Every structure is written in structure tokens, then in C-alpha cells.
mmCIF file of the N, C-alpha and C atoms, coordinates in Angstrom:
data_MODEL
# 
_entry.id   MODEL 
# 
loop_
_atom_site.group_PDB 
_atom_site.id 
_atom_site.type_symbol 
_atom_site.label_atom_id 
_atom_site.label_alt_id 
_atom_site.label_comp_id 
_atom_site.label_asym_id 
_atom_site.label_entity_id 
_atom_site.label_seq_id 
_atom_site.pdbx_PDB_ins_code 
_atom_site.Cartn_x 
_atom_site.Cartn_y 
_atom_site.Cartn_z 
_atom_site.occupancy 
_atom_site.B_iso_or_equiv 
_atom_site.pdbx_formal_charge 
_atom_site.auth_seq_id 
_atom_site.auth_comp_id 
_atom_site.auth_asym_id 
_atom_site.auth_atom_id 
_atom_site.pdbx_PDB_model_num 
ATOM 1   N N  . LEU A 1 1  ? -119.143 97.814  -85.771 1.00 0.00 ? 1  LEU A N  1 
ATOM 2   C CA . LEU A 1 1  ? -117.828 97.243  -86.141 1.00 0.00 ? 1  LEU A CA 1 
ATOM 3   C C  . LEU A 1 1  ? -116.644 98.135  -85.405 1.00 0.00 ? 1  LEU A C  1 
ATOM 4   N N  . PHE A 1 2  ? -116.947 99.377  -85.617 1.00 0.00 ? 2  PHE A N  1 
ATOM 5   C CA . PHE A 1 2  ? -115.840 100.427 -84.915 1.00 0.00 ? 2  PHE A CA 1 
ATOM 6   C C  . PHE A 1 2  ? -115.605 100.082 -83.340 1.00 0.00 ? 2  PHE A C  1 
ATOM 7   N N  . VAL A 1 3  ? -116.479 99.938  -82.805 1.00 0.00 ? 3  VAL A N  1 
ATOM 8   C CA . VAL A 1 3  ? -116.496 99.455  -81.267 1.00 0.00 ? 3  VAL A CA 1 
ATOM 9   C C  . VAL A 1 3  ? -115.667 98.335  -81.197 1.00 0.00 ? 3  VAL A C  1 
ATOM 10  N N  . VAL A 1 4  ? -115.915 97.210  -82.020 1.00 0.00 ? 4  VAL A N  1 
ATOM 11  C CA . VAL A 1 4  ? -115.117 95.987  -81.727 1.00 0.00 ? 4  VAL A CA 1 
ATOM 12  C C  . VAL A 1 4  ? -113.544 96.221  -82.087 1.00 0.00 ? 4  VAL A C  1 
ATOM 13  N N  . ILE A 1 5  ? -113.449 96.969  -83.243 1.00 0.00 ? 5  ILE A N  1 
ATOM 14  C CA . ILE A 1 5  ? -112.018 97.261  -83.465 1.00 0.00 ? 5  ILE A CA 1 
ATOM 15  C C  . ILE A 1 5  ? -111.394 98.075  -82.466 1.00 0.00 ? 5  ILE A C  1 
ATOM 16  N N  . LEU A 1 6  ? -112.147 99.042  -81.911 1.00 0.00 ? 6  LEU A N  1 
ATOM 17  C CA . LEU A 1 6  ? -111.463 99.757  -80.836 1.00 0.00 ? 6  LEU A CA 1 
ATOM 18  C C  . LEU A 1 6  ? -111.167 98.823  -79.548 1.00 0.00 ? 6  LEU A C  1 
ATOM 19  N N  . MET A 1 7  ? -112.152 97.917  -79.390 1.00 0.00 ? 7  MET A N  1 
ATOM 20  C CA . MET A 1 7  ? -111.996 96.996  -78.080 1.00 0.00 ? 7  MET A CA 1 
ATOM 21  C C  . MET A 1 7  ? -110.812 96.164  -78.313 1.00 0.00 ? 7  MET A C  1 
ATOM 22  N N  . LEU A 1 8  ? -110.592 95.603  -79.644 1.00 0.00 ? 8  LEU A N  1 
ATOM 23  C CA . LEU A 1 8  ? -109.486 94.806  -79.870 1.00 0.00 ? 8  LEU A CA 1 
ATOM 24  C C  . LEU A 1 8  ? -108.255 95.478  -79.869 1.00 0.00 ? 8  LEU A C  1 
ATOM 25  N N  . ALA A 1 9  ? -108.260 96.545  -80.228 1.00 0.00 ? 9  ALA A N  1 
ATOM 26  C CA . ALA A 1 9  ? -106.781 97.399  -80.127 1.00 0.00 ? 9  ALA A CA 1 
ATOM 27  C C  . ALA A 1 9  ? -106.579 97.627  -78.669 1.00 0.00 ? 9  ALA A C  1 
ATOM 28  N N  . PHE A 1 10 ? -107.614 97.805  -77.815 1.00 0.00 ? 10 PHE A N  1 
ATOM 29  C CA . PHE A 1 10 ? -107.439 98.177  -76.386 1.00 0.00 ? 10 PHE A CA 1 
ATOM 30  C C  . PHE A 1 10 ? -107.038 96.887  -75.761 1.00 0.00 ? 10 PHE A C  1 
ATOM 31  N N  . LYS A 1 11 ? -107.431 95.772  -75.972 1.00 0.00 ? 11 LYS A N  1 
ATOM 32  C CA . LYS A 1 11 ? -106.925 94.593  -75.462 1.00 0.00 ? 11 LYS A CA 1 
ATOM 33  C C  . LYS A 1 11 ? -105.630 94.232  -75.914 1.00 0.00 ? 11 LYS A C  1 
ATOM 34  N N  . TYR A 1 12 ? -105.284 94.560  -77.128 1.00 0.00 ? 12 TYR A N  1 
ATOM 35  C CA . TYR A 1 12 ? -103.982 94.176  -77.648 1.00 0.00 ? 12 TYR A CA 1 
ATOM 36  C C  . TYR A 1 12 ? -102.826 95.091  -77.036 1.00 0.00 ? 12 TYR A C  1 
ATOM 37  N N  . THR A 1 13 ? -103.115 96.300  -76.676 1.00 0.00 ? 13 THR A N  1 
ATOM 38  C CA . THR A 1 13 ? -102.097 97.279  -76.135 1.00 0.00 ? 13 THR A CA 1 
ATOM 39  C C  . THR A 1 13 ? -102.130 97.272  -74.598 1.00 0.00 ? 13 THR A C  1 
ATOM 40  N N  . GLU A 1 14 ? -103.188 96.950  -73.898 1.00 0.00 ? 14 GLU A N  1 
ATOM 41  C CA . GLU A 1 14 ? -103.356 97.064  -72.519 1.00 0.00 ? 14 GLU A CA 1 
ATOM 42  C C  . GLU A 1 14 ? -103.184 95.728  -71.733 1.00 0.00 ? 14 GLU A C  1 
ATOM 43  N N  . ASP A 1 15 ? -102.571 95.809  -70.523 1.00 0.00 ? 15 ASP A N  1 
ATOM 44  C CA . ASP A 1 15 ? -102.736 94.716  -69.749 1.00 0.00 ? 15 ASP A CA 1 
ATOM 45  C C  . ASP A 1 15 ? -103.882 94.364  -68.988 1.00 0.00 ? 15 ASP A C  1 
ATOM 46  N N  . HIS A 1 16 ? -104.711 95.426  -68.666 1.00 0.00 ? 16 HIS A N  1 
ATOM 47  C CA . HIS A 1 16 ? -105.908 95.310  -67.877 1.00 0.00 ? 16 HIS A CA 1 
ATOM 48  C C  . HIS A 1 16 ? -107.014 95.782  -68.919 1.00 0.00 ? 16 HIS A C  1 
ATOM 49  N N  . CYS A 1 17 ? -108.074 94.996  -69.313 1.00 0.00 ? 17 CYS A N  1 
ATOM 50  C CA . CYS A 1 17 ? -109.080 95.448  -70.179 1.00 0.00 ? 17 CYS A CA 1 
ATOM 51  C C  . CYS A 1 17 ? -110.566 95.282  -69.569 1.00 0.00 ? 17 CYS A C  1 
ATOM 52  N N  . TYR A 1 18 ? -111.280 96.014  -70.241 1.00 0.00 ? 18 TYR A N  1 
ATOM 53  C CA . TYR A 1 18 ? -112.750 96.058  -69.835 1.00 0.00 ? 18 TYR A CA 1 
ATOM 54  C C  . TYR A 1 18 ? -113.308 94.748  -70.413 1.00 0.00 ? 18 TYR A C  1 
ATOM 55  N N  . TYR A 1 19 ? -114.363 94.177  -69.533 1.00 0.00 ? 19 TYR A N  1 
ATOM 56  C CA . TYR A 1 19 ? -115.105 93.217  -69.969 1.00 0.00 ? 19 TYR A CA 1 
ATOM 57  C C  . TYR A 1 19 ? -116.081 93.581  -71.118 1.00 0.00 ? 19 TYR A C  1 
ATOM 58  N N  . ILE A 1 20 ? -116.522 92.606  -71.944 1.00 0.00 ? 20 ILE A N  1 
ATOM 59  C CA . ILE A 1 20 ? -117.462 92.773  -72.934 1.00 0.00 ? 20 ILE A CA 1 
ATOM 60  C C  . ILE A 1 20 ? -118.667 93.494  -72.387 1.00 0.00 ? 20 ILE A C  1 
ATOM 61  N N  . SER A 1 21 ? -119.128 93.171  -71.134 1.00 0.00 ? 21 SER A N  1 
ATOM 62  C CA . SER A 1 21 ? -120.294 93.790  -70.455 1.00 0.00 ? 21 SER A CA 1 
ATOM 63  C C  . SER A 1 21 ? -120.064 95.223  -70.305 1.00 0.00 ? 21 SER A C  1 
ATOM 64  N N  . ALA A 1 22 ? -118.933 95.667  -70.108 1.00 0.00 ? 22 ALA A N  1 
ATOM 65  C CA . ALA A 1 22 ? -118.709 97.184  -69.969 1.00 0.00 ? 22 ALA A CA 1 
ATOM 66  C C  . ALA A 1 22 ? -118.664 97.871  -71.225 1.00 0.00 ? 22 ALA A C  1 
ATOM 67  N N  . TRP A 1 23 ? -118.145 97.089  -72.212 1.00 0.00 ? 23 TRP A N  1 
ATOM 68  C CA . TRP A 1 23 ? -118.284 97.847  -73.531 1.00 0.00 ? 23 TRP A CA 1 
ATOM 69  C C  . TRP A 1 23 ? -119.796 97.931  -74.001 1.00 0.00 ? 23 TRP A C  1 
ATOM 70  N N  . SER A 1 24 ? -120.588 96.973  -73.667 1.00 0.00 ? 24 SER A N  1 
ATOM 71  C CA . SER A 1 24 ? -121.959 96.841  -73.984 1.00 0.00 ? 24 SER A CA 1 
ATOM 72  C C  . SER A 1 24 ? -122.697 97.829  -73.473 1.00 0.00 ? 24 SER A C  1 
ATOM 73  N N  . LYS A 1 25 ? -122.467 97.929  -71.936 1.00 0.00 ? 25 LYS A N  1 
ATOM 74  C CA . LYS A 1 25 ? -123.088 99.225  -71.174 1.00 0.00 ? 25 LYS A CA 1 
ATOM 75  C C  . LYS A 1 25 ? -122.740 100.652 -71.833 1.00 0.00 ? 25 LYS A C  1 
ATOM 76  N N  . ALA A 1 26 ? -121.449 100.836 -72.099 1.00 0.00 ? 26 ALA A N  1 
ATOM 77  C CA . ALA A 1 26 ? -121.010 101.989 -72.753 1.00 0.00 ? 26 ALA A CA 1 
ATOM 78  C C  . ALA A 1 26 ? -121.687 102.397 -74.073 1.00 0.00 ? 26 ALA A C  1 
ATOM 79  N N  . THR A 1 27 ? -121.888 101.295 -74.845 1.00 0.00 ? 27 THR A N  1 
ATOM 80  C CA . THR A 1 27 ? -122.324 101.647 -76.235 1.00 0.00 ? 27 THR A CA 1 
ATOM 81  C C  . THR A 1 27 ? -123.778 101.173 -76.498 1.00 0.00 ? 27 THR A C  1 
ATOM 82  N N  . GLY A 1 28 ? -124.305 100.611 -75.773 1.00 0.00 ? 28 GLY A N  1 
ATOM 83  C CA . GLY A 1 28 ? -125.671 100.078 -75.863 1.00 0.00 ? 28 GLY A CA 1 
ATOM 84  C C  . GLY A 1 28 ? -125.853 98.976  -76.790 1.00 0.00 ? 28 GLY A C  1 
ATOM 85  N N  . ILE A 1 29 ? -124.784 98.273  -77.146 1.00 0.00 ? 29 ILE A N  1 
ATOM 86  C CA . ILE A 1 29 ? -124.820 97.186  -78.097 1.00 0.00 ? 29 ILE A CA 1 
ATOM 87  C C  . ILE A 1 29 ? -124.822 95.887  -77.212 1.00 0.00 ? 29 ILE A C  1 
ATOM 88  N N  . LYS A 1 30 ? -125.759 95.028  -77.536 1.00 0.00 ? 30 LYS A N  1 
ATOM 89  C CA . LYS A 1 30 ? -125.764 93.804  -76.739 1.00 0.00 ? 30 LYS A CA 1 
ATOM 90  C C  . LYS A 1 30 ? -124.386 92.953  -76.727 1.00 0.00 ? 30 LYS A C  1 
ATOM 91  N N  . SER A 1 31 ? -124.092 92.413  -75.602 1.00 0.00 ? 31 SER A N  1 
ATOM 92  C CA . SER A 1 31 ? -122.798 91.665  -75.336 1.00 0.00 ? 31 SER A CA 1 
ATOM 93  C C  . SER A 1 31 ? -122.548 90.597  -76.466 1.00 0.00 ? 31 SER A C  1 
ATOM 94  N N  . ASP A 1 32 ? -123.782 89.810  -76.586 1.00 0.00 ? 32 ASP A N  1 
ATOM 95  C CA . ASP A 1 32 ? -123.646 88.742  -77.548 1.00 0.00 ? 32 ASP A CA 1 
ATOM 96  C C  . ASP A 1 32 ? -123.376 89.077  -79.011 1.00 0.00 ? 32 ASP A C  1 
ATOM 97  N N  . ILE A 1 33 ? -123.862 90.328  -79.294 1.00 0.00 ? 33 ILE A N  1 
ATOM 98  C CA . ILE A 1 33 ? -123.396 90.768  -80.759 1.00 0.00 ? 33 ILE A CA 1 
ATOM 99  C C  . ILE A 1 33 ? -122.009 91.270  -80.717 1.00 0.00 ? 33 ILE A C  1 
ATOM 100 N N  . ILE A 1 34 ? -121.517 91.948  -79.574 1.00 0.00 ? 34 ILE A N  1 
ATOM 101 C CA . ILE A 1 34 ? -120.149 92.481  -79.609 1.00 0.00 ? 34 ILE A CA 1 
ATOM 102 C C  . ILE A 1 34 ? -119.233 91.318  -79.607 1.00 0.00 ? 34 ILE A C  1 
ATOM 103 N N  . HIS A 1 35 ? -119.560 90.058  -78.868 1.00 0.00 ? 35 HIS A N  1 
ATOM 104 C CA . HIS A 1 35 ? -118.771 88.904  -78.863 1.00 0.00 ? 35 HIS A CA 1 
ATOM 105 C C  . HIS A 1 35 ? -118.763 88.241  -80.302 1.00 0.00 ? 35 HIS A C  1 
ATOM 106 N N  . LYS A 1 36 ? -119.869 88.060  -80.916 1.00 0.00 ? 36 LYS A N  1 
ATOM 107 C CA . LYS A 1 36 ? -119.888 87.428  -82.330 1.00 0.00 ? 36 LYS A CA 1 
ATOM 108 C C  . LYS A 1 36 ? -119.032 88.360  -83.419 1.00 0.00 ? 36 LYS A C  1 
ATOM 109 N N  . VAL A 1 37 ? -119.177 89.567  -83.207 1.00 0.00 ? 37 VAL A N  1 
ATOM 110 C CA . VAL A 1 37 ? -118.385 90.502  -84.163 1.00 0.00 ? 37 VAL A CA 1 
ATOM 111 C C  . VAL A 1 37 ? -117.068 90.265  -83.862 1.00 0.00 ? 37 VAL A C  1 
ATOM 112 N N  . GLU A 1 38 ? -116.499 90.359  -82.652 1.00 0.00 ? 38 GLU A N  1 
ATOM 113 C CA . GLU A 1 38 ? -115.132 90.129  -82.253 1.00 0.00 ? 38 GLU A CA 1 
ATOM 114 C C  . GLU A 1 38 ? -114.695 88.802  -82.720 1.00 0.00 ? 38 GLU A C  1 
ATOM 115 N N  . VAL A 1 39 ? -115.225 87.647  -82.564 1.00 0.00 ? 39 VAL A N  1 
ATOM 116 C CA . VAL A 1 39 ? -114.821 86.457  -83.111 1.00 0.00 ? 39 VAL A CA 1 
ATOM 117 C C  . VAL A 1 39 ? -114.664 86.643  -84.675 1.00 0.00 ? 39 VAL A C  1 
ATOM 118 N N  . ALA A 1 40 ? -115.740 87.119  -85.247 1.00 0.00 ? 40 ALA A N  1 
ATOM 119 C CA . ALA A 1 40 ? -115.591 87.156  -86.825 1.00 0.00 ? 40 ALA A CA 1 
ATOM 120 C C  . ALA A 1 40 ? -114.379 88.074  -87.239 1.00 0.00 ? 40 ALA A C  1 
ATOM 121 N N  . VAL A 1 41 ? -114.150 89.270  -86.620 1.00 0.00 ? 41 VAL A N  1 
ATOM 122 C CA . VAL A 1 41 ? -112.996 90.085  -86.985 1.00 0.00 ? 41 VAL A CA 1 
ATOM 123 C C  . VAL A 1 41 ? -111.819 89.241  -86.733 1.00 0.00 ? 41 VAL A C  1 
ATOM 124 N N  . LEU A 1 42 ? -111.545 88.545  -85.604 1.00 0.00 ? 42 LEU A N  1 
ATOM 125 C CA . LEU A 1 42 ? -110.467 87.809  -85.248 1.00 0.00 ? 42 LEU A CA 1 
ATOM 126 C C  . LEU A 1 42 ? -110.157 86.635  -86.103 1.00 0.00 ? 42 LEU A C  1 
ATOM 127 N N  . ASN A 1 43 ? -111.308 86.111  -86.595 1.00 0.00 ? 43 ASN A N  1 
ATOM 128 C CA . ASN A 1 43 ? -110.974 85.008  -87.769 1.00 0.00 ? 43 ASN A CA 1 
ATOM 129 C C  . ASN A 1 43 ? -110.655 85.642  -88.979 1.00 0.00 ? 43 ASN A C  1 
ATOM 130 N N  . ILE A 1 44 ? -111.255 86.778  -89.396 1.00 0.00 ? 44 ILE A N  1 
ATOM 131 C CA . ILE A 1 44 ? -110.865 87.138  -90.651 1.00 0.00 ? 44 ILE A CA 1 
ATOM 132 C C  . ILE A 1 44 ? -109.260 87.727  -90.771 1.00 0.00 ? 44 ILE A C  1 
ATOM 133 N N  . LEU A 1 45 ? -108.922 88.234  -89.535 1.00 0.00 ? 45 LEU A N  1 
ATOM 134 C CA . LEU A 1 45 ? -107.376 88.635  -89.470 1.00 0.00 ? 45 LEU A CA 1 
ATOM 135 C C  . LEU A 1 45 ? -106.598 87.521  -89.012 1.00 0.00 ? 45 LEU A C  1 
ATOM 136 N N  . ASP A 1 46 ? -107.029 86.232  -88.922 1.00 0.00 ? 46 ASP A N  1 
ATOM 137 C CA . ASP A 1 46 ? -106.379 85.107  -88.617 1.00 0.00 ? 46 ASP A CA 1 
ATOM 138 C C  . ASP A 1 46 ? -105.658 85.131  -87.032 1.00 0.00 ? 46 ASP A C  1 
ATOM 139 N N  . HIS A 1 47 ? -106.356 85.900  -86.258 1.00 0.00 ? 47 HIS A N  1 
ATOM 140 C CA . HIS A 1 47 ? -105.967 86.105  -84.837 1.00 0.00 ? 47 HIS A CA 1 
ATOM 141 C C  . HIS A 1 47 ? -104.588 86.983  -84.858 1.00 0.00 ? 47 HIS A C  1 
ATOM 142 N N  . ASN A 1 48 ? -104.347 87.727  -85.948 1.00 0.00 ? 48 ASN A N  1 
ATOM 143 C CA . ASN A 1 48 ? -103.076 88.424  -85.857 1.00 0.00 ? 48 ASN A CA 1 
ATOM 144 C C  . ASN A 1 48 ? -103.289 89.909  -85.810 1.00 0.00 ? 48 ASN A C  1 
ATOM 145 N N  . LEU A 1 49 ? -103.148 90.476  -84.923 1.00 0.00 ? 49 LEU A N  1 
ATOM 146 C CA . LEU A 1 49 ? -103.468 91.998  -84.709 1.00 0.00 ? 49 LEU A CA 1 
ATOM 147 C C  . LEU A 1 49 ? -101.992 92.822  -84.907 1.00 0.00 ? 49 LEU A C  1 
ATOM 148 N N  . PHE A 1 50 ? -101.093 92.236  -85.057 1.00 0.00 ? 50 PHE A N  1 
ATOM 149 C CA . PHE A 1 50 ? -99.777  93.012  -85.195 1.00 0.00 ? 50 PHE A CA 1 
ATOM 150 C C  . PHE A 1 50 ? -99.728  93.715  -86.578 1.00 0.00 ? 50 PHE A C  1 
ATOM 151 N N  . VAL A 1 51 ? -99.250  94.879  -86.364 1.00 0.00 ? 51 VAL A N  1 
ATOM 152 C CA . VAL A 1 51 ? -99.103  95.792  -87.634 1.00 0.00 ? 51 VAL A CA 1 
ATOM 153 C C  . VAL A 1 51 ? -97.684  96.196  -87.636 1.00 0.00 ? 51 VAL A C  1 
ATOM 154 N N  . SER A 1 52 ? -96.892  95.810  -88.570 1.00 0.00 ? 52 SER A N  1 
ATOM 155 C CA . SER A 1 52 ? -95.377  96.146  -88.666 1.00 0.00 ? 52 SER A CA 1 
ATOM 156 C C  . SER A 1 52 ? -95.263  97.613  -88.931 1.00 0.00 ? 52 SER A C  1 
ATOM 157 N N  . GLN A 1 53 ? -94.119  98.072  -88.484 1.00 0.00 ? 53 GLN A N  1 
ATOM 158 C CA . GLN A 1 53 ? -93.763  99.506  -88.636 1.00 0.00 ? 53 GLN A CA 1 
ATOM 159 C C  . GLN A 1 53 ? -93.817  99.799  -90.063 1.00 0.00 ? 53 GLN A C  1 
ATOM 160 N N  . GLU A 1 54 ? -93.233  98.993  -90.890 1.00 0.00 ? 54 GLU A N  1 
ATOM 161 C CA . GLU A 1 54 ? -93.278  99.437  -92.360 1.00 0.00 ? 54 GLU A CA 1 
ATOM 162 C C  . GLU A 1 54 ? -94.877  99.454  -92.871 1.00 0.00 ? 54 GLU A C  1 
ATOM 163 N N  . ARG A 1 55 ? -95.635  98.647  -92.602 1.00 0.00 ? 55 ARG A N  1 
ATOM 164 C CA . ARG A 1 55 ? -97.144  98.540  -93.052 1.00 0.00 ? 55 ARG A CA 1 
ATOM 165 C C  . ARG A 1 55 ? -97.726  99.756  -92.319 1.00 0.00 ? 55 ARG A C  1 
ATOM 166 N N  . PHE A 1 56 ? -97.532  100.192 -91.074 1.00 0.00 ? 56 PHE A N  1 
ATOM 167 C CA . PHE A 1 56 ? -98.052  101.311 -90.380 1.00 0.00 ? 56 PHE A CA 1 
ATOM 168 C C  . PHE A 1 56 ? -97.750  102.649 -91.122 1.00 0.00 ? 56 PHE A C  1 
ATOM 169 N N  . GLU A 1 57 ? -96.493  102.740 -91.555 1.00 0.00 ? 57 GLU A N  1 
ATOM 170 C CA . GLU A 1 57 ? -95.822  103.944 -92.163 1.00 0.00 ? 57 GLU A CA 1 
ATOM 171 C C  . GLU A 1 57 ? -96.402  104.042 -93.675 1.00 0.00 ? 57 GLU A C  1 
ATOM 172 N N  . SER A 1 58 ? -96.961  102.888 -94.241 1.00 0.00 ? 58 SER A N  1 
ATOM 173 C CA . SER A 1 58 ? -97.411  103.110 -95.576 1.00 0.00 ? 58 SER A CA 1 
ATOM 174 C C  . SER A 1 58 ? -98.707  103.653 -95.575 1.00 0.00 ? 58 SER A C  1 
ATOM 175 N N  . PHE A 1 59 ? -99.466  103.790 -94.458 1.00 0.00 ? 59 PHE A N  1 
ATOM 176 C CA . PHE A 1 59 ? -100.743 104.438 -94.323 1.00 0.00 ? 59 PHE A CA 1 
ATOM 177 C C  . PHE A 1 59 ? -100.497 105.930 -94.238 1.00 0.00 ? 59 PHE A C  1 
# 
């Protein structure tokens, strides 16, 4: 799960991102698993990765 969250954060903040295959090679996790978890996390978050300044500061 951590890898997918890191990957999503990277995709959200960077213009050029690594392919899932690169994340797979770097972590040893199969690409299809990474993809399935990525889709599940995005669905849970309603595809909204934005964190407001107020919410960020509350942590």
C-alpha cells in the first residue's frame, strides 16, 4: 500500500512519472497488483488527491 501511495503522490506532483513497470521492478511487486491497488485507492479517495492547506496543517 505504501508503494502505491508514494507512486500516486509522485504522479500528482510531477509532470513526468515512472511507468508501473518501473515501480514493479524497483519494489518486486507485480505490475498487476500495483495497478489493482492504485485503482482501489483512487476509488476510495474518489479520485481526489488534493489536500488543502488547512487539512495539512491539522496533522
